[in-house]
C-alpha positions in Angstrom: -3.4 -30.3 -50.9 -6.0 -32.8 -52.0 -5.5 -31.7 -55.6 -1.7 -32.4 -55.3 -2.4 -35.9 -53.7 -4.8 -36.7 -56.5 -2.4 -35.7 -59.2 0.5 -37.6 -57.6 -1.7 -40.7 -57.4 -2.7 -40.4 -61.0 0.9 -39.9 -62.1 2.1 -42.9 -60.1 -0.7 -45.1 -61.4 -0.2 -44.2 -65.1 3.6 -44.5 -65.0 3.3 -47.8 -63.2 1.0 -49.2 -65.9 2.3 -51.4 -68.7 0.6 -49.2 -71.2 2.9 -46.2 -70.4 5.7 -46.1 -72.9 8.4 -43.5 -73.3 11.2 -44.5 -75.7 14.7 -43.6 -74.4 16.6 -43.5 -77.6 15.7 -43.6 -81.3 16.3 -46.6 -83.5 18.6 -44.5 -85.7 20.7 -43.4 -82.8 21.1 -46.9 -81.6 22.0 -48.1 -85.1 24.6 -45.3 -85.5 26.1 -46.2 -82.1 26.3 -49.9 -83.0 27.8 -49.1 -86.4 30.6 -46.9 -85.1 31.4 -49.6 -82.5 32.2 -52.0 -85.3 35.8 -52.2 -86.5 34.8 -52.2 -90.1 32.3 -49.4 -90.5 32.3 -47.0 -93.4 31.7 -43.3 -92.8 29.5 -43.0 -95.8 27.2 -45.7 -94.2 27.0 -43.6 -91.0 26.2 -40.4 -93.0 23.6 -42.3 -95.1 21.8 -43.6 -92.0 21.6 -40.2 -90.3 20.4 -38.6 -93.6 17.5 -41.0 -93.6 15.8 -38.7 -91.1 16.0 -35.1 -92.4 14.8 -33.5 -89.1 17.5 -35.4 -87.2 20.1 -34.5 -89.8 19.3 -30.8 -89.4 19.5 -31.0 -85.7 22.8 -32.8 -85.9 24.2 -30.0 -88.1 22.9 -27.3 -85.8 24.6 -28.8 -82.7 27.8 -29.5 -84.7 28.1 -25.8 -85.4 27.7 -24.8 -81.8 30.7 -23.4 -79.8 30.8 -26.6 -77.8 32.5 -28.3 -80.8 34.8 -25.3 -81.4 34.9 -25.3 -85.2 36.3 -22.2 -86.9 34.4 -22.8 -90.1 30.8 -23.7 -90.5 29.9 -27.4 -91.1 27.6 -27.7 -94.0 27.3 -31.4 -94.5 27.1 -34.5 -92.3 30.3 -35.8 -94.0 32.1 -32.6 -92.9 30.8 -33.2 -89.4 32.0 -36.8 -89.4 35.5 -35.8 -90.6 35.9 -32.9 -88.2 34.5 -34.6 -85.1 35.2 -38.2 -85.7 32.6 -41.0 -86.0 32.3 -41.7 -82.2 31.7 -38.1 -81.4 29.2 -37.8 -84.2 27.4 -40.8 -82.7 27.2 -39.0 -79.4 25.8 -36.0 -81.1 23.2 -38.1 -82.9 22.2 -39.6 -79.5 21.5 -36.1 -78.2 19.8 -34.7 -81.2 17.5 -37.7 -81.7 16.0 -37.2 -78.2 14.3 -34.0 -79.4 11.3 -35.9 -80.7 10.5 -37.2 -77.2 10.0 -33.7 -75.9 6.7 -33.0 -77.6 3.2 -32.4 -76.2 -0.3 -31.5 -77.4 -1.0 -29.0 -74.6 0.7 -25.6 -75.1 1.6 -25.0 -71.5 3.2 -28.5 -71.2 5.0 -28.0 -74.5 6.5 -24.8 -73.1 7.8 -26.7 -70.1 9.1 -29.5 -72.3 11.0 -27.0 -74.4 12.8 -25.8 -71.2 13.4 -29.4 -70.1 14.9 -30.2 -73.5 17.3 -27.3 -73.2 18.3 -28.6 -69.8 18.8 -32.2 -71.0 21.1 -30.9 -73.8 22.9 -28.5 -71.6 23.5 -31.1 -68.9 24.6 -33.7 -71.5 27.2 -31.4 -73.1 28.3 -29.9 -69.8 28.8 -33.4 -68.4 30.9 -34.6 -71.3 32.9 -31.3 -71.2 33.7 -31.8 -67.5 34.7 -35.4 -68.0 37.1 -34.4 -70.7 38.5 -31.4 -68.7 39.0 -33.6 -65.6 40.9 -36.3 -67.5 38.1 -39.0 -67.5 38.3 -39.5 -71.2 37.3 -43.1 -70.8 33.9 -41.9 -69.3 33.0 -39.3 -72.0 30.1 -41.3 -73.4 28.8 -42.3 -70.0 28.9 -38.7 -68.8 27.1 -37.5 -71.9 24.3 -40.1 -71.6 24.1 -39.6 -67.8 23.5 -35.9 -68.3 21.0 -36.5 -71.1 18.7 -38.8 -69.2 19.2 -37.7 -65.5 15.8 -35.9 -65.6 14.0 -38.5 -67.6 11.5 -38.6 -64.7 10.5 -35.0 -65.4 9.8 -35.9 -69.0 7.7 -38.8 -67.9 5.6 -36.8 -65.5 5.1 -34.0 -68.0 3.9 -36.6 -70.5 1.3 -37.8 -68.0 0.2 -34.2 -67.3 -0.2 -33.6 -71.0 -2.3 -36.8 -71.3 -4.5 -35.7 -68.4 -5.0 -32.2 -69.8 -5.7 -33.3 -73.4 -7.6 -36.5 -73.0 -9.5 -35.8 -69.8 -9.8 -32.0 -70.0 -8.2 -31.5 -66.6 -6.5 -28.2 -65.8 -3.5 -27.5 -63.5 -1.7 -24.2 -62.8 1.8 -24.2 -64.3 3.6 -23.5 -61.0 1.7 -26.4 -59.4 2.8 -28.7 -62.2 6.4 -27.6 -61.8 6.3 -28.2 -58.1 4.9 -31.7 -58.6 7.4 -32.5 -61.3 10.3 -31.4 -59.1 9.0 -33.4 -56.1 8.6 -36.8 -57.8 10.8 -36.9 -60.9 13.8 -38.7 -59.3 11.6 -41.5 -57.9 9.6 -41.9 -61.1 12.6 -41.7 -63.3 14.4 -44.4 -61.4 11.4 -46.6 -61.7 11.3 -46.2 -65.4 15.1 -46.7 -65.8 14.9 -50.0 -64.0 11.9 -51.1 -66.0 13.8 -50.4 -69.2 16.7 -52.4 -67.8 19.1 -49.5 -68.2 22.6 -50.2 -66.8 22.7 -49.6 -63.0 25.1 -46.7 -63.3 22.5 -44.7 -65.2 19.7 -45.8 -62.9 21.7 -44.4 -60.0 22.3 -41.1 -61.7 18.6 -40.7 -62.3 17.8 -41.6 -58.7 20.5 -39.8 -56.8 21.4 -36.6 -58.8 19.6 -34.4 -56.2 20.9 -36.1 -53.0 23.0 -34.0 -50.6 25.3 -36.9 -49.9 28.4 -37.2 -52.1 29.5 -40.5 -53.4 33.2 -39.9 -54.1 33.4 -43.3 -55.8 30.8 -42.4 -58.4 32.7 -40.0 -60.6 30.1 -39.7 -63.3 27.3 -39.0 -60.8 29.4 -36.1 -59.4 30.0 -34.8 -62.9 26.3 -34.8 -63.7 25.4 -33.1 -60.4 27.8 -30.3 -61.2 26.5 -30.0 -64.8 22.9 -30.0 -63.5 23.7 -27.2 -61.0 25.5 -25.2 -63.6 22.4 -25.3 -65.9 20.1 -24.4 -63.0 22.3 -21.4 -62.1 22.1 -20.1 -65.7 18.4 -20.8 -66.0 18.9 -23.5 -68.6 15.8 -25.6 -67.9 12.6 -25.3 -65.8 14.4 -24.0 -62.7 16.6 -21.0 -62.1 18.7 -20.4 -59.0 21.3 -17.7 -59.7 22.5 -18.0 -56.1 24.2 -21.3 -56.8 28.0 -21.2 -56.2 29.5 -24.0 -58.2 32.9 -23.7 -56.6 31.5 -24.5 -53.1 29.7 -27.7 -54.3 31.1 -30.8 -52.5 31.1 -32.5 -56.0 33.2 -29.7 -57.4 35.7 -30.3 -54.6 35.6 -34.0 -55.1 36.4 -33.6 -58.8 39.1 -30.9 -58.2 37.2 -28.3 -60.1 38.6 -24.8 -59.6 36.8 -21.4 -60.1 38.5 -20.7 -63.4 37.4 -24.0 -64.9 33.9 -23.6 -63.6 33.7 -20.1 -65.0 34.8 -21.6 -68.4 32.0 -24.1 -68.0 29.4 -21.3 -67.6 30.7 -19.4 -70.6 30.7 -22.6 -72.7 27.1 -23.3 -71.7 25.8 -19.8 -72.3 27.5 -19.6 -75.8 26.4 -23.1 -76.8 22.8 -22.9 -75.7 22.3 -19.8 -77.9 22.8 -22.1 -80.8 21.4 -25.5 -79.8 18.1 -26.6 -78.3 16.2 -23.6 -79.4 
């Protein structure tokens, strides 16, 4: 118990400090987003910008070839991806792929957890956008994608602190203990960071409230992210596995009008897609 209190205090102090920095999105992702928002952008300029980071370009192509995007033929070049998917969808994909570099650690055990967390972030992002599209909220696709991508940003922050404590100070923590601590404080710490970074309030609320039992029927994107999060946890996409979850009985599923057939399709999409992406 004392060990847990001590670690929680260290986590709180480090994340609260001005020195703690965790970038939300990459410069390239933001530039691509701004570029495609312009009325006069050229697709070759978008492709050139993405190509400036070869690891990002490779990640984009890998996700573009996943079942989520439903292509019948393999996409080989970024230009093909842009033509098939459209520039705005490509910008969304870049936003997701660019986050991969944030999920890196020096400690092997922490890196293992971050790999799982990365899979969860991608799965929740794609599932949230998929649900927004299937339920007719086409004007909320980008918000759903980003909400799903960053809803567990607090877990990322806490694991970064644990990595720092293990590597720089030589401390040691059992993996199960770390997971327990991460699960207990990530919403609170994530909300604190989201506010400090001046993220729009809708994203701050998603980060803070995605585990609450209460259902806010007025917050459609929050309900979508909560269903996506539950679907990932049911399938073991992430740090937590709970195969007993019944998506159809979730109050958020009822609030969104999600039937069993659609939810089964969601699970199939996630299982197929995650075999390709976020490896």
